[in-house]
LODREN-113414 format. One record per atom (N, C-alpha, C, O): residue number from 0; residue in one letter; atom name; x, y, z. Coordinates in steps of 0.02 Angstrom, whole numbers, plus 32768, in hexadecimal, padded with zeros to 4 digits. Layout:
NUM,A,CA,X,Y,Z
...
! end
This chain:
0,M,N,7B8D,63CE,5551
0,M,CA,7B75,63CB,5511
0,M,C,7B28,63C7,550E
0,M,O,7B0B,63A1,5536
1,D,N,7B05,63EC,54E0
1,D,CA,7AC0,63E9,54DC
1,D,C,7AA9,639E,54DB
1,D,O,7AC7,6374,54B9
2,T,N,7A75,6390,5500
2,T,CA,7A63,6347,54F7
2,T,C,7A25,633A,54D1
2,T,O,7A12,6300,54C9
3,E,N,7A01,6371,54B7
3,E,CA,79C3,6366,5494
3,E,C,79CE,6346,5448
3,E,O,79A0,632B,542A
4,K,N,7A07,634C,5430
4,K,CA,7A1A,6332,53F0
4,K,C,7A59,6300,53F6
4,K,O,7A81,6303,5425
5,D,N,7A5C,62D3,53C3
5,D,CA,7A98,62AF,53C1
5,D,C,7AC4,62C2,538B
5,D,O,7AF1,629C,5379
6,F,N,7ABB,62FA,536E
6,F,CA,7AE0,6317,5336
6,F,C,7AED,6360,5342
6,F,O,7ACD,6380,536C
7,L,N,7B1C,6378,531C
7,L,CA,7B31,63C3,5316
7,L,C,7B2B,63DE,52CF
7,L,O,7B2D,63B9,529E
8,Y,N,7B24,6420,52CA
8,Y,CA,7B22,643E,5288
8,Y,C,7B6B,645D,526E
8,Y,O,7B98,646D,5296
9,H,N,7B70,6461,5232
9,H,CA,7BAD,6482,5215
9,H,C,7B8F,64AA,51D8
9,H,O,7B72,648A,51AD
10,G,N,7B94,64E7,51D4
10,G,CA,7B80,650E,519B
10,G,C,7BB7,6518,5168
10,G,O,7BF0,6523,517B
11,S,N,7BA7,6513,5129
11,S,CA,7BDA,651C,50F6
11,S,C,7BC1,652F,50AF
11,S,O,7B8D,6514,509B
12,S,N,7BE0,6557,508B
12,S,CA,7BD0,6564,5044
12,S,C,7BE5,652C,5017
12,S,O,7BD3,652A,4FDC
13,V,N,7C0D,64FD,5033
13,V,CA,7C26,64C9,5005
13,V,C,7BF7,6490,5000
13,V,O,7BDB,6479,5032
14,Q,N,7BEE,6477,4FC4
14,Q,CA,7BC0,6444,4FB6
14,Q,C,7BE4,63FE,4FB9
14,Q,O,7C1F,63F3,4FAC
15,G,N,7BB7,63D1,4FCD
15,G,CA,7BCF,638B,4FC3
15,G,C,7C06,6371,4FFA
15,G,O,7C29,6341,4FEC
16,I,N,7C0B,6391,5034
16,I,CA,7C3A,637B,5061
16,I,C,7C20,6339,5084
16,I,O,7BE8,6335,509E
17,E,N,7C4D,6308,5082
17,E,CA,7C39,62C8,50A7
17,E,C,7C5F,62C0,50E3
17,E,O,7C45,62A3,5113
18,I,N,7C97,62D7,50E8
18,I,CA,7CC1,62D8,512B
18,I,C,7CD8,631C,5139
18,I,O,7CF7,633C,510F
19,L,N,7CC9,6331,5170
19,L,CA,7CE9,6373,518C
19,L,C,7D2A,6369,51A9
19,L,O,7D35,6343,51D9
20,N,N,7D5A,638E,5189
20,N,CA,7D9E,638D,51A0
20,N,C,7DB1,63C8,51C7
20,N,O,7D98,63FE,51B8
21,P,N,7DDD,63C4,51F8
21,P,CA,7DF6,63F8,5221
21,P,C,7E1F,6427,51F6
21,P,O,7E57,6414,51E4
22,I,N,7E07,6466,51E3
22,I,CA,7E2C,6493,51BD
22,I,C,7E2A,64D6,51D9
22,I,O,7E52,64FF,51C0
23,S,N,7E03,64E8,5209
23,S,CA,7E02,6527,5224
23,S,C,7E2E,6526,5265
23,S,O,7E38,64F1,5283
24,K,N,7E47,6561,5278
24,K,CA,7E71,6569,52B3
24,K,C,7E48,6574,52F3
24,K,O,7E1E,65A1,52F8
25,L,N,7E57,6548,5323
25,L,CA,7E38,6554,5367
25,L,C,7E49,659A,537F
25,L,O,7E80,65B2,5370
26,H,N,7E1E,65B9,53A1
26,H,CA,7E26,65FE,53B6
26,H,C,7E67,6604,53E0
26,H,O,7E71,65DB,540D
27,N,N,7E91,6633,53D3
27,N,CA,7ED3,6643,53F3
27,N,C,7EFF,6603,53F3
27,N,O,7F21,65F5,5424
28,S,N,7EFD,65DD,53BC
28,S,CA,7F23,659B,53BA
28,S,C,7F31,6596,5370
28,S,O,7F10,65B4,5346
29,D,N,7F65,656E,5360
29,D,CA,7F72,6557,531F
29,D,C,7F55,650F,5312
29,D,O,7F5F,64F3,52DC
30,Q,N,7F33,64F3,5343
30,Q,CA,7F15,64AF,533B
30,Q,C,7EDC,64B3,530E
30,Q,O,7EAE,64DB,5317
31,K,N,7EDF,6486,52DA
31,K,CA,7EA6,6482,52A7
31,K,C,7E6B,6458,52C5
31,K,O,7E74,6424,52E5
32,V,N,7E2B,6476,52B7
32,V,CA,7DF0,645B,52D2
32,V,C,7DBA,6464,529E
32,V,O,7DC3,6488,526D
33,I,N,7D7C,6440,52A9
33,I,CA,7D43,644B,5293
33,I,C,7D12,646D,52C0
33,I,O,7D09,6456,52F8
34,Y,N,7CF3,64A2,52AE
34,Y,CA,7CC4,64C0,52DB
34,Y,C,7C7B,64A7,52CC
34,Y,O,7C68,649C,5293
35,L,N,7C58,649F,52FD
35,L,CA,7C13,6485,52F9
35,L,C,7BE7,64A8,5333
35,L,O,7C01,64C3,5364
36,T,N,7BA4,64A5,5328
36,T,CA,7B73,64C3,5356
36,T,C,7B39,6494,535A
36,T,O,7B28,646B,532F
37,S,N,7B1B,649E,5399
37,S,CA,7AD9,6485,53A2
37,S,C,7A9E,64AB,5387
37,S,O,7A67,6490,5383
38,N,N,7AA8,64E7,5375
38,N,CA,7A77,6517,5367
38,N,C,7A75,6525,5314
38,N,O,7AA3,653F,52F6
39,L,N,7A3E,6511,52FB
39,L,CA,7A34,6518,52AF
39,L,C,7A42,655C,5296
39,L,O,7A64,6562,5263
40,A,N,7A28,6594,52B9
40,A,CA,7A31,65DC,52A7
40,A,C,7A79,65EE,52A4
40,A,O,7A8F,6612,5277
41,F,N,7A9E,65D4,52D2
41,F,CA,7AE8,65E3,52E0
41,F,C,7B0A,65C1,52A1
41,F,O,7B35,65E1,5282
42,A,N,7AFA,6584,528E
42,A,CA,7B15,6568,5255
42,A,C,7B0E,658D,5218
42,A,O,7B3C,6591,51EF
43,L,N,7ACE,65AC,520F
43,L,CA,7AC1,65CD,51D5
43,L,C,7AE9,660E,51C7
43,L,O,7AF6,6620,518E
44,V,N,7AFA,6631,51FB
44,V,CA,7B29,666B,51EB
44,V,C,7B6F,665C,51D9
44,V,O,7B95,6688,51C3
45,Y,N,7B83,661B,51E2
45,Y,CA,7BC2,6604,51C3
45,Y,C,7BBF,65F5,517E
45,Y,O,7BF5,65EB,5161
46,I,N,7B89,65F2,515E
46,I,CA,7B88,65EB,5114
46,I,C,7B99,662A,50EE
46,I,O,7B6D,6654,50E1
47,W,N,7BD5,6630,50DE
47,W,CA,7BF7,6673,50C7
47,W,C,7C04,6669,507C
47,W,O,7C23,6639,5066
48,D,N,7BEA,669C,5056
48,D,CA,7BF8,66A0,500D
48,D,C,7C2B,66D7,5003
48,D,O,7C1D,6713,5004
49,S,N,7C69,66BB,4FF8
49,S,CA,7CA1,66E6,4FF2
49,S,C,7C9E,670B,4FAE
49,S,O,7CBB,6741,4FA9
50,I,N,7C81,66F2,4F7F
50,I,CA,7C79,6714,4F3E
50,I,C,7C4B,6752,4F45
50,I,O,7C5D,6788,4F2D
51,K,N,7C0D,674A,4F69
51,K,CA,7BE6,6784,4F73
51,K,C,7C02,67B7,4FA2
51,K,O,7BFB,67F3,4F95
52,T,N,7C1F,67A4,4FD6
52,T,CA,7C41,67D4,5007
52,T,C,7C82,67E9,4FF2
52,T,O,7C9A,681A,500F
53,G,N,7CA5,67CC,4FC3
53,G,CA,7CEC,67DF,4FB2
53,G,C,7D20,67C9,4FE2
53,G,O,7D5A,67DC,4FDA
54,T,N,7D0F,67A1,5013
54,T,CA,7D40,6789,5043
54,T,C,7D35,6748,5057
54,T,O,7CFD,6732,5061
55,K,N,7D73,6721,5060
55,K,CA,7D66,66D8,5080
55,K,C,7D5E,66DA,50CB
55,K,O,7D48,66AA,50E9
56,Q,N,7D71,6713,50E8
56,Q,CA,7D72,671D,512E
56,Q,C,7D2A,6724,5144
56,Q,O,7D09,6752,512C
57,K,N,7D0F,66FA,5170
57,K,CA,7CC7,6700,5183
57,K,C,7CC2,6739,51B5
57,K,O,7CEA,673C,51E3
58,W,N,7C93,6765,51AC
58,W,CA,7C82,679E,51D8
58,W,C,7C45,6788,5200
58,W,O,7C0C,6795,51ED
59,I,N,7C52,6768,5238
59,I,CA,7C1C,674A,525F
59,I,C,7C14,6774,529E
59,I,O,7C40,6770,52C9
60,T,N,7BDF,679C,52A7
60,T,CA,7BD1,67CA,52DD
60,T,C,7B91,67B6,5304
60,T,O,7B5E,67D8,530B
61,C,N,7B9B,6777,531D
61,C,CA,7B66,6759,534B
61,C,C,7B80,6728,537E
61,C,O,7BB8,6710,5377
62,G,N,7B5B,671B,53AD
62,G,CA,7B68,66EA,53DC
62,G,C,7B25,66CC,53F9
62,G,O,7AEF,66E7,53EE
63,V,N,7B29,6696,541A
63,V,CA,7AEF,6672,5439
63,V,C,7AEA,6680,5488
63,V,O,7B1A,6678,54AF
64,K,N,7AAF,6693,5499
64,K,CA,7AA6,669F,54E4
64,K,C,7A5E,667F,54F4
64,K,O,7A2A,6692,54D9
65,N,N,7A60,6650,5522
65,N,CA,7A26,6628,5538
65,N,C,7A00,660A,54FC
65,N,O,79C3,6609,54FA
66,G,N,7A28,65F1,54C9
66,G,CA,7A12,65CD,5495
66,G,C,79FA,65F6,5451
66,G,O,79E8,65D9,541E
67,I,N,79FD,6638,5459
67,I,CA,79E6,6666,5428
67,I,C,7A24,6688,5408
67,I,O,7A51,66A1,542A
68,V,N,7A23,6688,53C5
68,V,CA,7A5C,66AB,539F
68,V,C,7A49,66F6,53A2
68,V,O,7A12,670A,538F
69,Y,N,7A7A,6720,53BC
69,Y,CA,7A6F,676A,53B4
69,Y,C,7AA6,6782,5381
69,Y,O,7AE2,677F,538C
70,Y,N,7A87,679D,5346
70,Y,CA,7AB1,67B7,5311
70,Y,C,7AAD,6806,5314
70,Y,O,7A7A,6828,5311
71,E,N,7AE8,681B,531A
71,E,CA,7AEC,6869,531D
71,E,C,7B0B,6886,52E0
71,E,O,7B46,687D,52D2
72,E,N,7ADD,68AC,52BA
72,E,CA,7AF9,68CE,527E
72,E,C,7B29,6904,528F
72,E,O,7B1D,6929,52BE
73,Q,N,7B5F,6909,526C
73,Q,CA,7B8B,6941,5270
73,Q,C,7B8A,6975,5239
73,Q,O,7BB4,69A2,5236
74,F,N,7B58,696D,520C
74,F,CA,7B44,699E,51DE
74,F,C,7AFE,6990,51C6
74,F,O,7AE3,6959,51CE
75,P,N,7AE0,69C3,51A9
75,P,CA,7A95,69B6,519A
75,P,C,7A8E,697D,5164
75,P,O,7AB1,6979,5131
76,D,N,7A5E,6950,5176
76,D,CA,7A49,691A,514C
76,D,C,7A82,68E5,5145
76,D,O,7A83,68C2,5113
77,Q,N,7AAE,68DD,5173
77,Q,CA,7AE6,68AF,5173
77,Q,C,7AD1,6868,5163
77,Q,O,7AEF,6846,5139
78,L,N,7A9C,6851,5188
78,L,CA,7A87,680C,5180
78,L,C,7A72,67FD,513B
78,L,O,7A82,67C9,511F
79,R,N,7A49,682E,511D
79,R,CA,7A30,6829,50D9
79,R,C,7A68,6824,50A7
79,R,O,7A6C,67F7,507E
80,E,N,7A96,685B,50AE
80,E,CA,7ACC,6865,5082
80,E,C,7AFE,6822,507F
80,E,O,7B1C,6812,504C
81,F,N,7B03,6800,50B6
81,F,CA,7B32,67CB,50B9
81,F,C,7B0F,6789,50A2
81,F,O,7B2D,675C,5085
82,Y,N,7ACA,6787,50B5
82,Y,CA,7AB2,673E,50AE
82,Y,C,7A77,673C,5078
82,Y,O,7A63,6704,5067
83,E,N,7A59,6774,505D
83,E,CA,7A22,676B,5035
83,E,C,7A3D,674A,4FF1
83,E,O,7A70,675D,4FD6
84,G,N,7A17,671A,4FDD
84,G,CA,7A2A,66F5,4F9A
84,G,C,7A61,66C4,4FA1
84,G,O,7A72,66A0,4F72
85,V,N,7A7E,66C1,4FE1
85,V,CA,7AB9,668E,4FE6
85,V,C,7A9A,6645,4FF6
85,V,O,7A6F,663C,5020
86,E,N,7AB5,6616,4FD0
86,E,CA,7AA2,65D5,4FD9
86,E,C,7ADB,65A5,4FFC
86,E,O,7B17,65AD,4FF0
87,G,N,7AC8,657B,5021
87,G,CA,7AFC,6551,503D
87,G,C,7ADC,6514,505C
87,G,O,7AA7,64FD,5048
88,Y,N,7B02,64F9,508F
88,Y,CA,7AF3,64B4,50AA
88,Y,C,7AF9,64B7,50F4
88,Y,O,7B25,64D9,510E
89,V,N,7AD0,6496,5115
89,V,CA,7ADA,6486,5162
89,V,C,7AE2,6436,5161
89,V,O,7AB8,640E,514D
90,Y,N,7B1C,642B,517A
90,Y,CA,7B31,63E0,517C
90,Y,C,7B22,63C9,51C4
90,Y,O,7B2A,63F1,51F2
91,T,N,7B0D,638F,51D1
91,T,CA,7B0E,6377,5214
91,T,C,7B3F,633C,5220
91,T,O,7B44,6312,51F3
92,A,N,7B65,6335,5258
92,A,CA,7B8E,6309,5268
92,A,C,7B83,62F0,52AE
92,A,O,7B70,6315,52DB
93,P,N,7B8E,62AF,52B7
93,P,CA,7B79,6292,52FA
93,P,C,7BA4,62B0,5338
93,P,O,7BDE,62C1,532F
94,K,N,7B88,62B5,5372
94,K,CA,7BAD,62C7,53AD
94,K,C,7BD4,6288,53BF
94,K,O,7BBA,6251,53C4
95,V,N,7C11,6295,53C7
95,V,CA,7C40,625C,53DD
95,V,C,7C69,6274,5414
95,V,O,7C6E,62B0,5420
96,D,N,7C89,6244,5439
96,D,CA,7CAD,6255,546F
96,D,C,7CEB,6287,5467
96,D,O,7D02,62A4,5498
97,T,N,7D03,628E,542B
97,T,CA,7D3F,62B4,541C
97,T,C,7D26,6304,5416
97,T,O,7D50,6331,5419
98,I,N,7CEB,6310,540F
98,I,CA,7CD5,6356,5408
98,I,C,7CD3,637B,5449
98,I,O,7CB5,6363,5479
99,Q,N,7CF2,63B6,544C
99,Q,CA,7CF8,63DD,5489
99,Q,C,7CD2,6422,547E
99,Q,O,7CC9,643C,5447
100,C,N,7CBF,643B,54B8
100,C,CA,7C9C,647C,54BD
100,C,C,7CD3,64B3,54AE
100,C,O,7D0C,64AC,54C4
101,V,N,7CC2,64E6,548B
101,V,CA,7CF0,6525,5486
101,V,C,7CE3,654B,54C5
101,V,O,7CAB,6558,54DA
102,E,N,7D1E,655B,54E2
102,E,CA,7D19,657A,5520
102,E,C,7CF7,65C2,5521
102,E,O,7D0A,65EB,54F8
103,K,N,7CC9,65CF,554A
103,K,CA,7CA7,660C,554E
103,K,C,7C7B,661B,550F
103,K,O,7C6D,6656,5503
104,R,N,7C65,65EB,54E9
104,R,CA,7C38,65F1,54B0
104,R,C,7C00,65C7,54B6
104,R,O,7C0D,658B,54B6
105,E,N,7BC5,65D8,54BC
105,E,CA,7B8E,65AE,54CB
105,E,C,7B7F,658D,5483
105,E,O,7B88,65AA,544E
106,Q,N,7B6A,6551,548A
106,Q,CA,7B5A,6527,544A
106,Q,C,7B88,651F,5415
106,Q,O,7B77,650F,53DC
107,M,N,7BCC,652C,542A
107,M,CA,7BFC,6527,53F3
107,M,C,7C35,64F1,5408
107,M,O,7C51,64F3,543F
108,Y,N,7C41,64C5,53DB
108,Y,CA,7C69,648D,53E8
108,Y,C,7CA2,6487,53B7
108,Y,O,7CA1,64AB,5385
109,F,N,7CD3,645C,53C1
109,F,CA,7D09,644E,538F
109,F,C,7D1D,6408,5391
109,F,O,7D16,63E8,53C5
110,S,N,7D39,63EE,5359
110,S,CA,7D5A,63AF,535D
110,S,C,7D9B,63B7,5335
110,S,O,7DA0,63DC,5304
111,T,N,7DCD,638F,5350
111,T,CA,7E0A,638A,532B
111,T,C,7E13,6352,5301
111,T,O,7E48,6347,52E3
112,K,N,7DDA,632A,52FD
112,K,CA,7DDA,62E9,52D7
112,K,C,7DA9,62F7,529A
112,K,O,7D7C,6321,52A2
113,P,N,7DAF,62D7,5263
113,P,CA,7D7F,62DC,522E
113,P,C,7D40,62BF,5248
113,P,O,7D40,6296,5277
114,L,N,7D03,62D6,5228
114,L,CA,7CBF,62B9,523B
114,L,C,7C9B,62B2,51FA
114,L,O,7C9C,62DB,51CD
115,S,N,7C79,6274,51FC
115,S,CA,7C51,6260,51C6
115,S,C,7C12,6286,51BE
115,S,O,7BF6,6294,51F3
116,I,N,7BF6,6299,5188
116,I,CA,7BB6,62BD,5185
116,I,C,7B7E,6289,518B
116,I,O,7B82,6252,516E
117,T,N,7B4C,629A,51AF
117,T,CA,7B0F,626F,51B4
117,T,C,7AD3,6289,518C
117,T,O,7AA8,6263,5177
118,N,N,7AD3,62C9,5182
118,N,CA,7A98,62EB,5162
118,N,C,7AAC,632F,5141
118,N,O,7AD3,6354,515F
119,T,N,7A92,633F,5105
119,T,CA,7A9E,637D,50E7
119,T,C,7A5E,639D,50DC
119,T,O,7A30,637F,50C2
120,I,N,7A58,63E8,50F5
120,I,CA,7A1E,6409,50E3
120,I,C,7A32,6441,50B4
120,I,O,7A5E,6469,50C2
121,Y,N,7A0F,6443,507D
121,Y,CA,7A21,6476,504D
121,Y,C,79FD,64B2,505D
121,Y,O,79C1,64AE,506A
122,I,N,7A1F,64EC,505D
122,I,CA,79FC,6530,5074
122,I,C,7A02,655E,5031
122,I,O,7A37,6575,501B
123,P,N,79C6,6566,5015
123,P,CA,79C4,658D,4FD6
123,P,C,79D7,65DB,4FE0
123,P,O,79F6,65FC,4FB6
124,D,N,79C1,65F2,501A
124,D,CA,79CD,6639,5028
124,D,C,79DA,6643,5076
124,D,O,79AD,6639,509E
125,V,N,7A12,6655,5087
125,V,CA,7A26,6653,50CD
125,V,C,7A02,668E,50F4
125,V,O,79F0,6686,512E
126,Y,N,79F8,66C9,50D3
126,Y,CA,79D1,66FD,50EE
126,Y,C,798C,66E6,5100
126,Y,O,7978,66F0,5139
127,Q,N,7965,66C6,50D3
127,Q,CA,7922,66AF,50DE
127,Q,C,791D,667D,511A
127,Q,O,78F0,667D,5144
128,A,N,7956,664F,5119
128,A,CA,7956,661C,5150
128,A,C,7965,663D,5195
128,A,O,7953,6621,51C9
129,L,N,7988,667B,5195
129,L,CA,7998,669A,51D3
129,L,C,7953,66BE,51E8
129,L,O,7940,66C1,5222
130,C,N,7933,66D6,51BA
130,C,CA,78F0,66FE,51C8
130,C,C,78C1,66C7,51DE
130,C,O,7899,66D8,5209
131,K,N,78BE,6688,51CA
131,K,CA,7894,665B,51E6
131,K,C,78A5,6640,5233
131,K,O,787C,662C,525C
132,C,N,78EA,6645,5239
132,C,CA,78FF,6637,5280
132,C,C,78ED,666E,52A6
132,C,O,78DE,6662,52E1
133,Q,N,78E9,66AD,5291
133,Q,CA,78D8,66EA,52B9
133,Q,C,788D,66DF,52CE
133,Q,O,787D,66EB,5308
134,E,N,7862,66CA,52A5
134,E,CA,781C,66BD,52AF
134,E,C,7813,6684,52E4
134,E,O,77E8,6688,5310
135,E,N,783A,6655,52DF
135,E,CA,783C,661E,530E
135,E,C,785C,6632,5357
135,E,O,785A,660B,5386
136,G,N,7879,666D,535B
136,G,CA,7896,6681,539C
136,G,C,78D3,666A,53AD
136,G,O,78E4,6671,53E8
137,I,N,78FE,664B,537D
137,I,CA,793E,6632,538A
137,I,C,7975,6662,5370
137,I,O,79B0,6656,537C
138,F,N,7961,669A,534B
138,F,CA,7993,66C5,5330
138,F,C,7973,6707,5339
138,F,O,7938,6712,532B
139,R,N,799F,6739,5355
139,R,CA,798B,677D,535E
139,R,C,79BA,67A9,5339
139,R,O,79F7,67A1,533C
140,L,N,799F,67D7,5316
140,L,CA,79C2,6807,52E8
140,L,C,79C7,6849,530E
140,L,O,7993,6869,531A
141,L,N,7A05,6860,5321
141,L,CA,7A0C,689E,5342
141,L,C,7A24,68D1,5309
141,L,O,7A60,68D9,52FE
142,R,N,79F1,68F1,52E6
142,R,CA,79F8,691E,52AD
142,R,C,7A22,6956,52BE
142,R,O,7A1B,6973,52F4
143,F,N,7A4F,6969,5292
143,F,CA,7A7C,69A9,529D
143,F,C,7A4A,69E8,52A1
143,F,O,7A53,6A14,52CB
144,T,N,7A1F,69E8,527C
144,T,CA,79E9,6A22,5275
144,T,C,79C6,6A28,52B5
144,T,O,79B5,6A60,52C7
145,D,N,79BA,69F4,52DC
145,D,CA,7997,69F2,5319
145,D,C,79C0,6A07,5356
145,D,O,79A6,6A1B,538B
146,A,N,7A01,6A00,534B
146,A,CA,7A28,6A19,5388
146,A,C,7A29,6A63,538F
146,A,O,7A1E,6A89,5360
147,T,N,7A37,6A76,53CE
147,T,CA,7A3A,6AC1,53E0
147,T,C,7A71,6AE1,53B7
147,T,O,7A9D,6ABE,539D
148,S,N,7A71,6B1D,53B1
148,S,CA,7AA6,6B3B,5387
148,S,C,7AEA,6B36,53AA
148,S,O,7B1E,6B36,5388
149,E,N,7AEA,6B33,53E8
149,E,CA,7B27,6B24,5411
149,E,C,7B46,6AE5,53FE
149,E,O,7B82,6AE1,53F2
150,K,N,7B1A,6AAD,53FB
150,K,CA,7B2D,6A6A,53EA
150,K,C,7B44,6A63,53A2
150,K,O,7B73,6A3E,5394
151,Q,N,7B24,6A86,5376
151,Q,CA,7B38,6A8A,5332
151,Q,C,7B80,6AA1,532A
151,Q,O,7BAA,6A83,5308
152,Q,N,7B8C,6ADB,534D
152,Q,CA,7BCC,6AFD,5349
152,Q,C,7C04,6AD1,5368
152,Q,O,7C3D,6AD3,5351
153,Q,N,7BF4,6AAD,5399
153,Q,CA,7C21,6A80,53B7
153,Q,C,7C35,6A49,5386
153,Q,O,7C6F,6A35,5383
154,L,N,7C03,6A32,5361
154,L,CA,7C11,69F9,532C
154,L,C,7C3C,6A19,52F8
154,L,O,7C6D,69FC,52E0
155,I,N,7C2B,6A56,52E5
155,I,CA,7C53,6A77,52AC
155,I,C,7C9A,6A80,52C0
155,I,O,7CC8,6A6D,529B
156,D,N,7CA4,6A9D,52FC
156,D,CA,7CE5,6A9E,531F
156,D,C,7D0A,6A66,5321
156,D,O,7D44,6A64,530D
157,M,N,7CEA,6A32,533C
157,M,CA,7D0E,69E9,5340
157,M,C,7D29,69D2,52FE
157,M,O,7D63,69BD,52F9
158,I,N,7CFF,69D4,52C9
158,I,CA,7D15,69BF,5287
158,I,C,7D45,69F2,5268
158,I,O,7D72,69DB,5244
159,S,N,7D42,6A2C,5272
159,S,CA,7D6F,6A60,525E
159,S,C,7DB8,6A4C,527C
159,S,O,7DEA,6A48,5257
160,D,N,7DBA,6A41,52B5
160,D,CA,7DF5,6A27,52D6
160,D,C,7E12,69EB,52BB
160,D,O,7E4F,69E5,52B0
161,C,N,7DE7,69BD,52AF
161,C,CA,7DF6,6979,528D
161,C,C,7E18,6986,5245
161,C,O,7E47,6965,522F
162,I,N,7DF9,69BB,5225
162,I,CA,7E12,69C2,51DF
162,I,C,7E59,69E8,51E5
162,I,O,7E86,69DE,51BC
163,I,N,7E5F,6A10,5215
163,I,CA,7EA0,6A2E,521E
163,I,C,7ED7,69FD,5233
163,I,O,7F0F,69FB,5218
164,Q,N,7EC3,69D7,5265
164,Q,CA,7EF6,69A7,527C
164,Q,C,7F0F,6973,524D
164,Q,O,7F47,695B,524D
165,S,N,7ED9,6963,5221
165,S,CA,7EE7,692A,51ED
165,S,C,7F0F,6947,51B2
165,S,O,7F22,6920,5187
166,G,N,7F1B,6982,51AE
166,G,CA,7F3E,69A1,517A
166,G,C,7F18,69A1,513A
166,G,O,7F36,69AA,5105
167,A,N,7ED3,6997,513D
167,A,CA,7EAE,6990,5104
167,A,C,7EA6,69D5,50DA
167,A,O,7E93,69D3,50A0
168,L,N,7EB5,6A10,50FB
168,L,CA,7EB1,6A50,50D7
168,L,C,7EEB,6A55,50A1
168,L,O,7EE5,6A77,506E
169,C,N,7F26,6A31,50B0
169,C,CA,7F63,6A36,5088
169,C,C,7F69,6A01,5058
169,C,O,7F9C,69FD,5036
170,S,N,7F33,69D4,504F
170,S,CA,7F3C,699E,501F
170,S,C,7EFA,699D,4FF6
170,S,O,7ECB,69C4,5002
171,N,N,7EF8,696E,4FC2
171,N,CA,7EC0,6964,4F96
171,N,C,7EB4,6919,4F9C
171,N,O,7EA4,68FA,4F69
172,D,N,7EBA,68FA,4FD5
172,D,CA,7EB7,68B4,4FD6
172,D,C,7E67,68A1,4FEB
172,D,O,7E3C,68CB,4FF8
173,E,N,7E5E,6863,4FEB
173,E,CA,7E1E,6844,4FFC
173,E,C,7DFA,6869,503E
173,E,O,7DC0,687D,503E
174,D,N,7E22,686E,5070
174,D,CA,7E04,6891,50AC
174,D,C,7DF6,68D7,50A3
174,D,O,7DC4,68F1,50BC
175,S,N,7E20,68F8,5081
175,S,CA,7E17,693D,5074
175,S,C,7DD5,694D,504D
175,S,O,7DAC,6979,505D
176,R,N,7DCF,6922,5015
176,R,CA,7D93,6927,4FEA
176,R,C,7D53,6912,5010
176,R,O,7D1F,6930,5003
177,F,N,7D55,68E3,503E
177,F,CA,7D1B,68CE,506A
177,F,C,7D05,6906,5097
177,F,O,7CCA,6917,509C
178,F,N,7D37,6923,50B8
178,F,CA,7D27,695E,50E3
178,F,C,7D06,6996,50BD
178,F,O,7CD1,69AF,50CF
179,K,N,7D27,69A8,5089
179,K,CA,7D0D,69E0,505F
179,K,C,7CC8,69D8,5041
179,K,O,7CA3,6A08,5036
180,Q,N,7CB8,6994,5032
180,Q,CA,7C78,6989,5014
180,Q,C,7C3E,6988,5047
180,Q,O,7C07,69A0,5038
181,Y,N,7C4A,696D,5081
181,Y,CA,7C16,6964,50B2
181,Y,C,7C12,699D,50EA
181,Y,O,7BDD,69B6,50FC
182,F,N,7C51,69AF,5102
182,F,CA,7C53,69DA,513A
182,F,C,7C5F,6A22,5129
182,F,O,7C91,6A3F,513D
183,H,N,7C2F,6A40,5100
183,H,CA,7C3A,6A81,50E8
183,H,C,7C4B,6ABA,511A
183,H,O,7C78,6AE3,510D
184,D,N,7C2B,6ABB,514F
184,D,CA,7C30,6AEE,518A
184,D,C,7C74,6AE3,51A5
184,D,O,7C9A,6B13,51AE
185,A,N,7C85,6AA6,51B3
185,A,CA,7CC0,6A9C,51DA
185,A,C,7CFD,6AA4,51A6
185,A,O,7D32,6AB9,51BB
186,W,N,7CF6,6A94,5169
186,W,CA,7D2E,6AA1,5136
186,W,C,7D3D,6AEB,5137
186,W,O,7D76,6B00,5140
187,E,N,7D03,6B15,512C
187,E,CA,7D0E,6B5C,5128
187,E,C,7D2A,6B7A,516A
187,E,O,7D4D,6BAD,5167
188,K,N,7D1D,6B5E,51A2
188,K,CA,7D37,6B76,51E4
188,K,C,7D7F,6B60,51E8
188,K,O,7DAB,6B84,5200
189,A,N,7D8C,6B23,51CF
189,A,CA,7DD9,6B14,51D0
189,A,C,7DFD,6B3A,519D
189,A,O,7E37,6B4D,51A7
190,S,N,7DDC,6B47,5166
190,S,CA,7E04,6B6F,5130
190,S,C,7E13,6BB3,5147
190,S,O,7E49,6BCE,5139
191,S,N,7DE4,6BD0,516C
191,S,CA,7DE7,6C1A,517B
191,S,C,7E16,6C21,51BC
191,S,O,7E2A,6C59,51CB
192,G,N,7E26,6BED,51DD
192,G,CA,7E53,6BF0,5217
192,G,C,7E37,6C10,5254
192,G,O,7E5A,6C20,5283
193,K,N,7DF2,6C18,5252
193,K,CA,7DCF,6C35,528A
193,K,C,7DB3,6C09,52BE
193,K,O,7D95,6C22,52EE
! end
């Protein structure tokens, strides 16, 4: 575990949390956990506004490498679309012996036990907070528009396959509306069957 801090972060759009309870599923398991991180920028991307995006499912396209969060856009202006104007909270919880590292995920941890909140940081605009993290060098934005045309096409193809496999084309549910709203090129490709 990181030794420079005696606490970990948890990002949420929910106000007034006093105790973090295990409600998320551990990767590839049915075990209920709380996810935490030692990286503030990583906690920020988990502040998700389901009303703004139209889905409760968080679409997180980033990871941590050598202490820096790399966020890869899968459509133009993804970061701004998802986070501009979104408010939320970064909660801190103490590092305790029951917290474990998430396998093969840098600066990501989980707890199966409830954790008491030690501090709450109000974030009035997540996008602005991430831009500040970018200025500080702890967050890197890999813009869709800066990617090569080959890389852009790979991303479009990947999301198109996801749309087809999820059955989103044949339904009008939350996932279908989410893909249609944000992933225009991938939706068109999936719809055309090419």
